[in-house]
N, C-alpha and C positions, 0 to 999 in steps of 0.2 A: 609444504602442503598447507600448514596453518597460515602462513603468510598469503598465499593465494587466496584462501577461504576470507580471511580478514580483509584484503584487497577487494575481494568481490563484494562483500557487504558494504565497504566504504564507497565503492563505486556506484553501488544501487543507491545509496542515499543521496549521493552527490549528483548523478545524472538521472535517477528515477524520481518519481513522486508526481504529484497531480497537476502541476502548472508547466506544461511543455516536457515533461520527462519522458524517457523511453519507458513503455509499458512493460518490455521484457525485464528491464531492471527494477521496475516497481514490484513486479512478480517476485524476484529474487529477493527483494528488501523485506517483503513478507514473511520469509523463512528465515530471519536473523537468528531465531532461537535455534532452530536446527543447524544452521551454520556456525552458531557460537559452540554447541556441543561438539560438533565435528572438528572445530578448530582446538579446542581443549584436548580432545581425544588425540589429534595430531601432534601437539605439542607433548602430550605424554609419551605417545609412542617415539617421537624423535629423542627424547630424554632417554627412554629405555634402549632404543637401537643405537643411539649416536654416542652415548656415554659408555666407556669400558669400565671405568673404576665404579665398584658398587657405593663407595662412599660419597663420591660426586654425584651419582644417581640420586642418592637420598637427598643431598644438599640442594640439589636443583629441582628434582622432581616433587618433593613435599611442599615447597612454597607454591608451585604452580598449581598442584591439585588443592592446597589449603585456600588459595586465593580464588582459583578458577570455578571450582564446585559450587560454593556458596553463593558466588555471584551469579553463576548460570542458573541455579535453582531460584533465585530471587526473580531473574529476568523471566524465567519460565512461568513462575507464578503470576506476575504482573501481565504477562502476554496471555495467560488464560482468562484473567479477570477482564481483559480488553474486550474479548468477544470477536474481534476481527470484522471483516466485511466480506459478504458473499454477493456474487452477482445475481442480480433478479431479472434483469432485462438487458437486451442487447438490440437496438433498432437501427438499421442502416438508413442512412439520409436518402431522401428520394432524388433519384438521378444521379447518385454518387455511389461509387464501389468502394472509395478509400475513407469514407468517414461514418462513424457509428455513435449513436448516443447510448451509453452505457449508465445503468441504474444499479447501484450496489446497497444492500441493506446490512445494517449492523445493529448493535445495541450498547447503550451506556447503563450498565446495570439493569433497569426495568424500562428505560425509555427506548423506543425504537428511533432508529436513525436512517436516514437515506442520504445517499452520495450520489450525486450526477455528474457524468463526465462526457466529454467529446473525446473519441480516439480518432486520429487523423493519420493516414498513411497504411502501410502494410508492414507485416512482422519482417525483420526484426527491427525496422526504423519507425515503428507505429509510435506516435507521441500522444500523450494524455494532458487534457486541461480540465480544470475544475469548472463546472457550470453552475452548481448549487448544492447547498447543504441544509438538510430539514431535520429538525429535532421534535420527535413526537411527544416531547413532555407536555405540550398543551395540544389537544386534538386538533385545534384549527392550523396548527404548523404541519401536520402530517402532509407528506406528499401523495396527492391523489394520482395525478397524470404528469407524465413527462412525453411530450411527442414533437415530432418535427412537423412543422407548418411549412416548410418549404427546405430546399437543399442547405440554406445558410440561416434558417430562423428555428427557434425551439421555443415551446411554450410549456411552462411549468404551472401546475395548479395545486394549490393546497387544499385541504379537507375545509378550510373556512371559507374557500371561494376565491382567495387572492390568485389572480394571474401574473404571472413574470414571463415577459418576452425577452428573449436573449438572441442576439444577432453573432454569428460566427463568421470570423475573417477567412480569407481564402486559405491561409496556412493552418487553421483550425482553432485559433485562439477566440475565445467568447469576448464579447465587449465588456461583460462584467460577470461578477459570480454572485448568485442570488444566496441569501441566508435566512433561514426563517426559523426562529426559536433559539438561536445561538447567542 
């Protein structure tokens, strides 16, 4: 069980992500803390159920818990400080059912962040490409608007009035990734 959970997390980091990764694996990768705790519990359960001798249980189980629990506590704390990302908008492309513009918000301590992606395809083979990253540390870099101007064109506007036009290829990949304030 623990091997399956660890393999799932590794697959999520390998084939998920913002540049052409599968959205379903990206979603799994966002739950790596929960999967880590489940893996630790599965390893402890395997030791308790699979080892018959009490001394061997202690010899194997104590190091697993002594190493695993502090590591997972630190990972959990770091994940809580990160804040994560939440979906703010999802706009379908005009004239296309298989393409969406997704805006997610997050924070870096006190600074607001915006992440803009193009999702291409249908579940479970839906892929995701990064279109832009905006850091609101300076108010001129805040994302004001993200819209489709055509089935393959995106316009991103910052609070400072800067316009960014991005063209999306037929497969969903944008021609560039915009960055403001990074």
